[in-house]
C-alpha positions, 0 to 999 in steps of 0.5 A: 267786943263780942257783947256789943256786936251781940247787944246792937243786933239784939236791940234792933231786933227787938225794936223791929219785933215791937213795931210789928206787934204794935202795928194796930197802934201806929199803922195809919202812920207807919204803913206804906203807900197802897200803890207805887211804881216799886212796889213788889208786895201786897200786904201793907207793911210798916216801913219804920225800920229806921227806928229799929236801926237808930235804937241798934246804933245807939246801943252799940255806941253807948256801951262800945269800947272807949276806941270806938267812941270817936268813930261812931259819935260824929256820924250818928250825930251827923246822920240826924238830918237824913233819919228824920226827913227820911222818916218823915217821908215813911210816915207822910209820904210827901217829902220831895225827893230832893228834899231828902237828897239835900238831908242826906248829903248835908248830913255828910257834910255834918259829919266832915265838919264834926270830925274834921275828916274828908276824903282826900285819897282816891289813888288818882293823882290829880284828883288827890291834888285838888282835894288835899289842896282845897278843904271845901272841894273835899267836904263837897265830894265827901258830902256828895259820895255819902248822900249818894251811898245813902240813896243807893242803899234806898234804891237797893231796898226793893225786895225783901232782905236785899238792901240789909243783907248787902249792908251786912256784906259789904260792912263785913268785907270792909271790916276785914280790910280793916283787920288786915290793916291792923285797924281793930276799932274800926273793924269793931264798928264795921262788925257792929254795923253788919250786927245791927243790919242782921237784926233787922233782917231777921224781921225783914227777911224773908216774909217781909213783916217790917221795911227799913224805909227811907229813914232806915236805908238812909242811915244804913247807907250813911254809916257804910259810906262814912266808915269807907271813907274813914278806912282809907283816910286812916290806913294809907295802905288801904286802897281806895279802889279796893273799898270801892269795889267792896260796895260796887254793886249798889254804887253802880246801880245808882249811876246806871239808874241816874244815866238810864233816866237821863237818857230817857229824858226823865228825872234821875229821881223818878222811880221806875222798875228798871233796876237790876233787882227789879228785871231779876224779879220779873225775868227770872223769879215770876218766871222760874218761880211762878208756883211759890207764894208771892212773897217767897218770889220776893224774897228769892230775888236777894239771895241772887244779888247777895251773890253777885255783889259778893263777886265784887266783894271778895276781890275787893278784900283779897286786893285790898293793898293793890290798887291796879288789882282793884281797878282792874276788878272794878272794871271787870265787875262793871262790865259783868254788871252791864252785860247781865242787865243787857241780857235781862232787860233785852232777852230775859234769862231762858 
């Protein structure tokens, strides 16, 4: 197991390092756009880290213990559309947002079809009755949830180390829940996902030598969301609310972003600079760390938000089998998110 984890992380690190070293060969295709509303760096950077993530996950799958194969294989195959369309955007910068969203949702549906598994336990009695009585409805909800988390990770990919660090944190927390539920194979795959994300992070944080891009963010998000679904469906003792609480920060961020844009009469998929991480950068990092190099101002955002996400993930792990406490924690974190966001948006942070 330790060898598998190390091999996945090392492969990702090696491939990403190689992509940075060979930038003169592929830079005309792989460098990010010169301008962008969410751009927080000045040095053109390759955004094809998804290739390293894919290589790391394939390495894990190829040498994983037999018990891991049925967990990892279906989602790797299903994730191909999301990865392909994400990489196409990373290279061409011209794939419409709705096409990429459809690809991620489609990947979620394919994962359900291949595995025969869909979300049917939410701890909401009426919804559970509907999902357990209708396979098409369960597949639809699962596919939309997976696509949503994939896009949430993409939204979080705004500063060096932020998205990959959140995936490491969430995957390790879910792995801890899996261990408490005695689901060792699933825990192993979750920890493998964490090591793969960490292998990328070693190149990305703090200096931002390579970015996940849409392909890498979609792949990590799909993997994380699918393993979260499996955690609930394979282990009836696990409270779905606890799993949601572990991933609360990126999930709330994407829901809040959609609501904010609709309220401002904008497309839910239109980019803006009003994410929580953007406000932390503008209101805190630039104000307090203005004497730092720009790249370090960028990187300083991530540790603050890793700690913020940890305030949700920790009670999720502690209350992994206690739904009422997990729901209470989710409500409390949502309130804290709103208060912090409101403070930064209206008054800054003095």
